[in-house]
N, C-alpha and C positions, 0 to 999 in steps of 0.2 A: 248485260247483253247489249251489244251495239246494234243500232238501228240504221246505220249508214252502210250501204252495200260496199262501196270502195274500201272503207276502213275495215269492215268485217273480213273481206277477202284478202286484203293486204296483210292484216294481222295474222290471219290463218296461214297465209303463204309463208310468213316469217316464222311463226311458231311451229308449224307442222312440216315445213320443207327446209327452209334455209338454216334455221337455228339447229335442228337435230343433225343435219349433214355436217355443218361446221363443227359441232360438238364432237361428233364421231371422228372427223378428220383430225381434230386436235388431240384426242385421246390416242390415236394410233401413230401420230407423227411427232409429237413434242418430246424432247429429251431434256432432262435436268441433271444437275450435279449433286443434288441433295434429296434425301428421302422425304423431307418435309414438303418440298415442292411437288413431288409426285403425289403425296397424300392430299395436298390441296386440290390438285387436278382431279383426283378420283372423287373427293367429296363434292367438288363443284359440279362435276359431270352428273353424279347421282342426284344432287339437289335440283339442278335445273331440269334434268329429264323427268324426275318425278312430278315437278310442277307442270311441264308440258303434257305428260301422260295423263295427269289427273284433271287439269283445268281446261285443256283445249276442247273446242267444239269440233269434234272429228267429223261431224256431218258435212263439213265444207271440203274435206278431202276424202279420206277413207278411214273408217274406224279401225280396220285391221292393220293399217300402216304403223300404228303405234307399237304393235307387237314385233314388227320387223326392226324398228329402231331399238326396242328393248333388247333384242338378241345382240345387236352390235354394241350397245352400251355395256352389257354384261361381258361380252368378249373383250371390249376395250379395257374395262376395269381389271379384268383378269390378266390382261397383258401388262398393265401397270404393276400389278402385284408380282408377276413373273420377272419383270425388269428389276424390281427392287431386290428380290431374293436370289436372282441368278447372275447378276452382274457384279462389277467391282465397286459399286456404290457403297461405301462404308461410312460416309459422313451423314449423320442424321440431319444435321443442320439446326438452325434456330429461326425464331420468328422473324428475325432481321433479314433472313434470306427471302422473305416475302415482300419486302419493302418496295420491290419493283412491280408488284401486282396488287396495289391497293384496291383497284376497282373489282378485281376478282374476289378478294377477301370480303369486301363489303357486300357484294352481290350474293356471295355464298351464305353469309350470315343472314341476310334478309330472306333468301329463299328457304333456308332451314326453318325460319320462323313461320313463313307462309305455309310450307309443307306440313308443319306440325298442326297448324290450324285446319288444314284440309283433312288430315287424318282424324282429328278430334271431331270434325263436323260429320264424319261418316260412321261414327260409333252409334250403334243402335240405341235408340232412346227407350225409356220406360213409358208405359201407359200409351202406346201407339194405338191409333184407331185403325182396325183392319178392314181393308177393302178387297173386293174381287178385282182382278185386272179388267179394264174396260174394253179390251180388244180381243179378237179371236186370233186365228193362226197367223204367224209371222214373226219377224224379229224386230223388237222395239228397243229404242235407246232412250234412257233417261238423260236428258241434256242439262237439266238442272234439278238437283235434289239433295237432301241432307239438311243439316242445320244451318240456315242462312245467317243466323246471328253470330255463329262461331266463325264462319268463313264465307266471305263474298265469293271466293273463287270456286266454291262448291255449289252455291245456290245464291244467285244475285238478287232474288226476289225481296228479301227482307230489307237490305240496305238500298237496293234500287228504288223500292217504293217509298222508303224513308226519305230519300233525297228528292222525291217528287211531291213531298208534303201531303201525302195521303193521310186522312184523319186517323186511320188505325192500320198502320203497316204491319202490326204484330200478327195479323191474320195470315200474312204471307211468309212467315218464318220457315215453314216446312213445305211450301208449295212445290209442286213437281211439274216439269214440262217433259212431254214425251213425243218422239218422232218415230218413224218407221224406216228400217233399213232393208235392203235386199240381202240375199245370202252372201253376196260378195262384199258387203260392208259399205255400200253406197246408200245415202239417204235421198238423193235427188240426182238429176242430170247435171253434167258439168256446167257451171255458170247458169243456173236456172233463171229463166226470165218470167215464167208464169207459175201460178199455183199448181197447175197440172204437172209441172216438172218435179214435184215433190211426191215421194212415195206415199205419204200419209194423207195427202189431200183427197177427200171423199171417202176415207176409211170409215166404216160403220163403228159407232160407239155404243156400248151397252152399259146399263146401269151397274155401278160397282157396289151397290148397297140396296137394302130394302128401305123404303121410306115414302114420304109424301112430298110431292113437288110443291115448293113454296114460292119459286120465282122462275120465270122464263122470259127470255128476250130472243127473238128469232128473225128479225127483219133487217138487220144491219148488213151492209154490203161487205163482201170479202175484199181485203186490201190487195193491191199489187205488191208482190214481195219487195221489201225494203223501200217501199214508197212512203209518202207522207202518212202518218198514223192519224186516224180520226179521233175526235173527242168523245169517244164512247168506249164501253167495255166489251163490245161485241156481242155475238149471240152466245147465250150462256144459260145454264140451268143450275138451280140449287135444290137439293133434296134434303129434307129434314128427317133425321133418324134419332128419336128421343131428343137429347140436348146437343146433338152433333148436326152440323149443317155442312153438306158436301157440295162443293161448287165445281163445275166443269165449264171452262171458257173456250172461246174461239171456234164455235161450230160454224159450219157452212150455212150461208143464208137460206132460210126457208126449209131447212131439213129437220129441225127439231119437231118431233111428232107428239110430244107430251104437253100437258096443260096443267096449270095451277090447280092443286087439289087432287091430282091423280095419284093413286097409290101404286108404287112400283115394287117389283121384286128384282133380286139380283139377276142380271142377264137380260132384262127387258131392253128392247131397242130404243135408243134415244134420238140419234141423228147422225150426221156425218161431220168429220173433221174439216174445218175450214181455216180461214185466215182473217177473221173479223176482229174488230176492236183494236186494242193496243197490242198488236201482234205483227212482227216483222216478216214472218214466214209461217207456213202451215204447221201447226202442232196442237196438241191438246194440253191444257193446263188444269191441274187438279189441286185443290186445297180443302182442308177440313177445319171448321171453326167450332169450338165449344162455347155454348151460350146458354145461360139459365132462362132467358126469355126469347122473344122473337126478334130482337135486334141483333141478328147474327153478325152483321158487319162490324159490330163493336165488341165481339167476343175475342177469344184467345185462339191463336193458331195451334193446331194439334199435329204432332208427328204422326205419320201414317205408315202403314205397311200394305203390300199387296200379297195376300195370303201368307202373312207372317214374314215377308221379306221386306226389309227396309230399303226403299228406293233411293239410291245415292247417285250422284253425277257419274256418267259413263258406265252405269250398270245396264247390262243387256238382258232383256227378257225375251225368250224365244220359244216357239213351238207350244204356245199356250192354247189349250182347248177350253174356250169359254162357251157356255156357263157351267161345265162339269167341274164343280169346285173341288172334288176330292181327287182329281187327276193330278199327277205329278207335273210340275213345271221345271224346266231346265234353265238355270241362270248361269251367266258367265261373269 
């Protein structure tokens, strides 16, 4: 996850506007003399769009924009197939016909490898620790989730923390970041300048588990979005449930209402979402650590589910009625 605002928005502009439009234009307009060249174009289009579709942080534009692109990519690939079967192209061609496109060939192979890693990272793990969803009504987007060890592009936490020389980055392998969208697919105002411009800022958070509070930090200031990050982990809480420790990070300053030693039930009010600690914009961070003793920071990161649903990047959870746990949730 980038912490520089210019880099973040320029990269999002390229990945979510410029590159998809250029890709769609190429699919609909390019003409070739051999079938193998058309096949390369179709595979390239699918590989690069799957990467954009799966990896991009759509909070910076609009989440539903990716479905619009998906329609045109499907239509474009269908057009390629139609051109192959309905025109006079009879020459299948050879790999030598692709010698003029070495960059496209190399990029396609690399993207296929990355796409496979993304798919593998989203496969539901065994022995997940099940949590209740910590928010009430609304549409929430998982912006990082899945197996971060398998794919950085699904969940940056594992490799991101590894590169910062954290003593035990293993606890972040399955960490989840969550934001809130409105019904139109926007997570914030256009080019937000303050925390109040984000839909999730100030959202009430509820306990996702029964347990005892073993750690609380509540007095850290909230960051200016994409400003300089402080040298602390922000306002956070850790709840112990037997040998599992559930941590939630980035609460709003002075909103946590719980204390160390307090016994919690699922659905108990905790505090409000903020932007404290090592956080570039408002969101809630959740991870679970399995530990035999009280040194939970040295334990093993556990895969989690929200009411038996494995939260992966770009998974939408909507219309959730918390804390009525037996009520159906609708996922996209």
